N, C-alpha and C positions, 0 to 999 in steps of 0.2 A: 164182355158186357160193359156198356158205357155207364159211368157213374154220374149222378147229378152234380152240377157245378154250384158251389156256394157263392152267392152274389153279395155285393156290398150291403151291409146291414146284418149279415149273419155273424154272430159273435165268435164263431170258430176262426174267422179270418184274423181276429186280433189276438188269438192265443199263440204263445210261443211254442214251437215244436219241441218234442222230447226226443232225445237221442235214441236211435235204434240200437238195442243191445246185442241182437243176434240177427244176422241176415239169413232168414229161413224161407220156407216155401210161402208163408203168408206175406212176407215182404215182397217176394218175387211176383206173387199173384196181384198184390196191390199195384206194383209198378206196371204190370201188363194191363190191368184195368185202367190205370191212369193214361197209358199210351192210347188205348182205344178211345177214351174220352177226349183226350187232347186232339187226336186226329179227326174225330167226328165233329169237333168244334173249330177245326182249322187253326189251332194254336201252334206255337213253337216251344212252349214251356208250360209246366203245370207243377204246382207244389201240393203236397198232401192236404194242407189246410183247405185248398180250393175244392176238394171233394169230401170235406167233412172229417178228415183224419188229422191226427196231430203228430204222426211220426216225422222225424227230421229227414225228409226225403223229397227230392224234386227230380223231374225229368225234363230234358231238352232235346229237340231235334231240329237243327237249323238246316234247311235245304241248301245244297251246294251253291245254287244260283243266288242265294241270299247272303252267302258268306264271302262277299267281295268288298274290297276297299275302294277308295276313290280312284285308284289306279286300274281297277278292273280285275285285279288278281285276287285269288283266294287268300283269306286272312288266316284261316286255321286248317290248312290242308292235311295236317297230320292227326287231327282229332277225328276219331271215328264216331259217327252218329248212328243211332240215337245214343244219348248219354243218360245214365241213371246215377244220380249223386246222393249217397246216403251219408248223413252226418257231415254235410259240407261245411267248409270254413274258408272264407277268403283270407289268404295269408299275406297278400301283398298287392300293390297296384302301382301303375305309373302316375306321374303328376298330370299327364295329359288327360283332359276330359272331352267328352263329346255330348252335344245336346242333340237329341233325336226323338222322334215320335215313338211313343209306347202305347200299347193297348194291353188289355188284361181280360181274360175270360170271366173274371169276377166283376168286371165293369163293362157289360156288353155295349158295343157301339160308342164307347168313350175312349178318346185318344188324347194324349197330352205330350208336349215336349218335356223331356226329363234329362237332367244332367247326370251322366254316369262316367266313371273312369273308362278310358279307352282300352286299357289292358288290365287284366287281373290274373293273379295266381291263386289257386285254390287247392285244398286237399279234400278228399272225399273217400268213401268206401264204395266199391262197385258191387254188383249183384252176386259176385262170387265171394264177397267178404274180404276182397283184397284192397288195401290202402293204395290210393292213387293220387297223383298230382296233375294239375293241368295249368297251362299258360294259355289264356284266351284273349282274343282281340275283337274289336268291333261288335257286331251283333251278338256273337256268342258270349262275349264279356258282359254285354248289356243284359242278356237273358240270365246269366248266372247271378248277376247282382239283383235283378228283379225277383227271381225265384228265391234267392237267399233272404231278401226282404220279407217275403211271404212267411218264411220259416220263423222270422222274428216278430211277426205281427205287424209289419210295416206294409202299407198298401199304396197303390198308385196315387190315390188322392193325397197321401202324405208327402209325395214328391212333386206334386203340381204347384205351379205358382199360385199366389193368392188371386191374381187376376183370372186365371183359368178356373179356379174353384168357384169364383163368383159368377163367371160366364156360364158355367154348366150347373150351377146350384140347383136349378129346377129339376134337371135330369137326375142329379144325385139324390135329391129328396124323394122323387118318384121311385127310384131304384130301392132305396131303403124301405119305403112304404110297401112296395111289392114284395120285397124279401121278408119283411116282418109278417105280412099277411100270409105268406106261404109257409112260414114256420108254425 
C-alpha cells in the first residue's frame, strides 16, 4: 500500500524524529510501505517524516547504474541495496565535498544544487535489529545526508542558495498554499 507524501508546508516535515526503541513487525511494515511509496514516486530515498511518521528511520535504494563515479566505476559495490536505516547517525566524513543536483519527493519538480560531503560513515540498525556501519561515497553518501537531514527537520529548501530560493519563491509559496489547503 502506497502512503501519501507530505509536501513542503506540512509541519511534520519540521519535526525531529524519535528513536525507534524496538524493531518489530510495525517498523518492518512501515519500511515495506515506504518502499512501495518511494518506488511509486520514482525516488531513491524516503524518510519517515515524508509519510507523516516521526520514527527515526529512512530507506534508500540507489540503482547500480547510478552508483558510478567520474571514472565510470561503481562507488559502493559492496553495499547491498535496498537499505533500511533505523536510528541512523553520521559518525564521520571526508573533507571533500561535492555540489550536485538534489530533488525531494516533498518538493515535487523542484531541484537545487546542494553541497554535501563526498564520503560519509554512518551507524544504524537494520530491520533485524542488528547494529551496522556503512562507508558511503557519491550519490549514496548524498542520499544518506539528505534523508538524515529529514530526520532532523532540515529540508531541501534549507540547503538551497539564497539565489535559488528567490528564483523559485513562487513555486515554494504555491506548494505551501496547496499543502495547507490539503491539510
